[in-house]
N, C-alpha and C positions, 0 to 999 in steps of 0.2 A: 320310386325313383332309385336307381342303382348308383352307388358311390363308385367313383373311378379309383382304382387302387394304383398307387404310384409305388414303384419299387423303392426301397429305403435309400439306395445310393443316388437315385435321380434327383430327389429334393435337395440334397446337399450340393450337387453340382450346379443346380440352378441358382442357389443362394450364393455360391462362390463366384459365379459369373456376374451376378448382379452387384456383388460387393466390389469386384474389380472395376466395373464400369463406373461406380461412384467414386472410387479412389482416384481414378484418372481424370475426373472432372476438374475443370478450371474453376477456381473460386471467383465469384463475381466481385465487383467493386464494393457493393454493399456488404458482402460477406467479409471482405478484408477489413472494412471499417468497423463492423460489428466485432470481429475477432480482436482488433486492437483495443476497442473499448472494454471488452470483457477481460482482456489481459491486464489492463491498467486497474480496473475495478478489483480484480482478484489480487493483484500485487499489493494494493493499498488496503484491501479488506473493506471496501466501501459498497454499500447497497445501491441499487438503481436510483432511489429517491434522493439519497445523499449526493450521488454523483451528478444528477441533474441540477441540484442546488449549487454545487461547486461550479458547474459549467455556466449557470446563469450569472454567478458572481464573477467568473472569469470574463464573460462576454461584456459585462459592465465596466471592467477595468480598462485602463488606458493602454495596457500592453496587448500583445498579440494573444488572442483567446487561448491558443494551445499552450503557450509558455505560461500564461497566467493560471491556467488550470493545473498544470504540473506544480507550479509554485505553491498554490493553495493546498494541494494534496501533500506536498512535502512539509508544509507548515502545520499540519495536523499534529496534535500533541502525541498521539500514539506513534506516529512516524518519527517525530523528533526524539522521543525516548529511545526508539530503536536505533536511530542514527547516532545518538550519544552513547550507545553501547550499554545502556542501562537495562536492556532486556535482550533475550535471544531471538525474539520474533516480534512482529507487529501485533500478533494475537496475544502474546504474553504481555506486551506493553499495554494493550487495551485492558487486560485483566488487572494489571497493577494499578492502572488509573481508576478503574471502576471500584476497586477495593479501597480507594482513598489513600494510596501510598505515595502520591506525587503532589508536590507543591509547586506552584508557579508564582513567583514573586512573594513567597511566604504564605500563600493561600491554597488550601486544598482544592483540587479540581477533579471532578468526577466524570467529565465528558471527554471521551477519546477524540472527538471531533473539534475540540477547542483549538482555535488558531493562535499560535504563538506569534509574538511581534518582536521587533528589534529591541534588544536590551532586556528581554525577559530572562529571569533566572529560574532554571528548572532544577529541583532538588528532591531528595527523598524525605518523606515525613520522619519525624523523630522516632516514632514507634517502630518504623522499619529498620532504622539504624541499630536497634536493640536486638533484632532477629539475626543472629550470627550465621545460622545455617542458610537462610535465604540469601544473605549477603555473599557468602562464600560460593554457593552453588549457582546463583543467577548473576549477580552483579559483578563480583570480583573475577569470576571465571571468564567473563566476556571482556572485562576491562584489560586483563592481562594478555589477551590475544592481540596480535599486531594489526588489528583492523583500524583503518584510518577514519577519523571523524571528518565529515565534510567541512569545507572552508567556511561555510556560513555559520558554523557552530564552534563553540569552544568548550572543551571538556576539562574539568578540574577533577582529576582522579582522586586526590587526597580527600576532597569533600564529597565525592560521588555526586557531582552536580555539573550543570552545564549552563551556558549562556548563549543566547541568539545574538550573533554579531551583526548580521545583516539578513535581509530576506533572500531565500534561495533563488537562483537564476537557472536557466535551462542547462548551462554547462555543468552545474553541480550534480545533475542527475546522470549517472553513468549507464543506466539500463537503456538498451535501445528501444525507444518508444517513438512511434510515428504519430505525434499528436495532431498533425494536419488531417489524418484520417478520421479522428474523433470529431474534430471541428466540422469536417464535411458531413459526417453522419448527423450531427445535431443541427446543421444548417439547412436541412431539407424541409 
């Protein structure tokens, strides 16, 4: 059996033509829903299993499932640390929590998915307050930037701590998220 020899330039042209046809394709409704879910998962750094758990919790709540889902994701301790400007990213917030550097109401919490409640006080552990380099390069660096803390949180810069004033609502989330697409995806 003889192999057909293709000139080197012909294969590239065929690939380019195929790639153009894929780029011009319209994204299906399912594709839009999936993209929105993936965007939110990536933004909050949540795995699929955790995301499904939060969606089940949101569905059981009395609020609209999409709003409740976003509220639950905002209430995660890693996100709250990030929103309080005590870390430069949610990933760094997770690491700070897992290393035991965060106290909630005076008790160490090691789970980034811990849900904060109204009147919870979030602070740094005493051993962290002794680490001057860490405080200067991570905490104070971000505290001095003019980033605004959401209205549902209160930041006490002098103590490097914060308090949850109320539960987050949809209007507190500034990122454009179409939560109705996620609800539609999981409602199938």
